[in-house]
N, C-alpha and C positions, 0 to 999 in steps of 0.2 A: 503493500499499500504506499502510495506517494506521500511524502512529509507534507504538511501546512504549514505557512507561514501566517502567523497572527500578526498584524499592524494597529497602529493607534487608530486607524481608521475603520478597522473590524471591532474594536472595543467600542467605538462611538455607535456604529449601526447596532451592536448588541443591546445597548442601552436604550438608545433613541427610537429605533425601529422595532427592535424584538421586545423591549422593555423586560431584559433580563438582566439578572445582576450576579450572575454565575457564571463561568467559562471551564468547563472541561476540557484540559489538554490532553491529548492521547499521546501515547509513546512515541517519541521520535520527532513530535511537532517544535516547531520553534516559535516563541513569544519575543519580539523585538524589545529593546529597551524602552523605546518610545510607546509602545502597545503597554508595557508594565506601567510605565507612568500614567497613561490615561486610565487605566485600571484603579490605580490608586486614587487618582483626581475624581473619577465619577463613582466610586464605592463598588468596583467589580471584583469579587472573590476569583482568583485563578487556583484551580485544583487539579492535579496532575494524575493521571490515571497510572496505578503500578507502581513501581519500586521508588519514587521520588524523582526529585530534579536532577540527580546525579547523572543522569544519561543524556542530560542537556548540554550544549554548548556554555561555557562559564560565561561568555558576553550575554547572551539572551537573557531577557527579561524572565523566562521563566526559571532560568537557573539562579537568577540572583534572588527570587522573593516568589516562593511557591508553598502551596498549601497541598500535602498529599490527601489524595481521594481515601475514604476509610476503605480500609483493608484488613485480612484477617488477622487476629492475634498472634504476636510473634510465634508463640510455642506451637499454635495448631499451624502456622504457615511452615515452620520448619518441618513438622512431622510430615505434613503434605508432600515437601519437596522429597523428603528420604523415602516416602512410600512409592513415590514416582520416579525415583532414581535421579532425581534433578538437583541443583546445587546445593551445597552444605549450608548449615547455618551460619557460618563463618562469612559466607557471601553477601547474606542480608546486614550483618553487623558491620561491615565493610561500606556498603552502600548507605546506611544510615551515617556513619560517621562523616562520609564524602558529603552527604547532604548537609549536615551541620556545620561543617567546615566553610563550605559554600555560601550557606546563609550568613555566616561571621563575617566572611570578606564582605559581601556584599552591605552588610550594616556599616561596614568602615566608610562607604561610599555612597551615601543615600543620593536618590535619584531626585531632581526638581520636578515639581509638578508641573503638568502641561499648562500653558496658558493658552486657551481658544484664540484664535484671529479674532479681533474685533473690528467690525466695518460701521462707520457713522456717515450717514448721508448727510450733506452739505445743506440740503433742503429743509433738513427737521432741525438743525441747529438753532436754538433760540436762546439769546443772551438775556441773562436775568441781572438785576441791582447788582452792585458791587457788596459783599454782605461786610465791608469794614468800613466805618465811619472816617472819612479823610477830610471832613469840613468844607469839601469842594460840590455840593450838589448840582452846580450850572454845567458841571462837566458831563454829568450823565453818564457816569463809569459802569460800564456793564460786563459780564463774563460768563462763561459757563466751562466747566470741566467735561471734556468728554471721554477722557480716559484717566481712571483714577486706580488705586490701590484694591479697589473692591474689584476690579478685572483682572487682578492679579499682576498688575505692571508695577516695577519699581519706579516707574516716572509717571508724571502726571502730566495731561495735554490738554488745551483748551483754546478759546478764541476770548478775546478780549478788544474793547473798544472805549473810546471816550471823546469828549468835545474838548475844544479850546481852553488852556490852561495848564497845570502842572500840579503835581502833589508827590511828596517826598516818600519814600520806601525804603528800609533796609532789609536786604535778602539773607535770612537764614538757609537759603538753600541756592542751587545753581539754576540759572534760565537761558534757555535759547527763545529767540523771538524772531519771526519771521513775518516781515511787514506784508500785509495783503491790502490795504488801500489807505490813503493819505500820508502823512509823515509822522514818525513816531521819534520824538528826542528823548536820550537818555542824557541827563544832564549829572555830571560828576565832577569833583573839585579840580579835575585836570580839564575840565572842558566839555563841550557838548557833541553826543554823536547823533548824527541825522541818519535815518533810516527810512527809505522809500520803498514802494512796492518791488517786492523781489529781493530784498535786501536782507541779512541775518545779522542780528546781534547777539552777543554771548554777554552775559553778566555773571561775573564767580560769585561763590556762596562769601556773604559776608560784606558784601559791598552796599555801601549807602548812597542813593541816587534820587533823581526825581524822574517820575515821568511825565513826559510832556508833548503837547502838540500845538502848532500855531492855529489849527482849524479843526481837524478830525483825523483820527487814526482807527484800525483795525488791523489786529495782529494774530498770529497763531504763537502759542507759547508753549514750550516744554520744560517741566521743572524737574528737578531730582534732589531729594527724595519726592517720592509720590506724598507723604503724609506730611509735609514741611509745617504745614500748622500745628500738629502735635509736638513739634520738635521744643 
């Protein structure tokens, strides 16, 4: 029988299409590391039919983290092998030891959870009033985060706009801005950087600046870390 290769896409189909949370891997089948990550992220339990994960390649997800499917008790299994002229009980012990060592090695290199790809359509983006009071209501400062830590991202991203004026700000995070419309001015003690549509501006963590524009600006921002407001 041909071996089967399980990928992350197979795990996702198992959950979203088949509404299953258990995958039984046949002897000789291979589960990729990304599939293992997806299973961990989506709460899928992977079990292996037979002697355990020792027969799978060490690099595969199934060999790194696997739950053996229920089998006969060791004593009964050993007796059955002897009656049938099969392998000795020592073979089972060796397989168990190999499985334990493989699991211990895998534990030293935990897999990172899979973060699903996120797509935000521009036509659905709606900017909200700036949640911080900078005493400049006439600037009509608005923004919206479209990617946050809630999406499993270490970075946050969003869109911001404001009208003529300036307001001071000290960043306890790093930020990159891509100007979409108008002019974005970043005022520092060393001078003013002027960003126009298509320009990219980088602001290091810990920098004190003023965000400003002579008329109107709209820009896309990326901040790191994502949860800078909790720092």
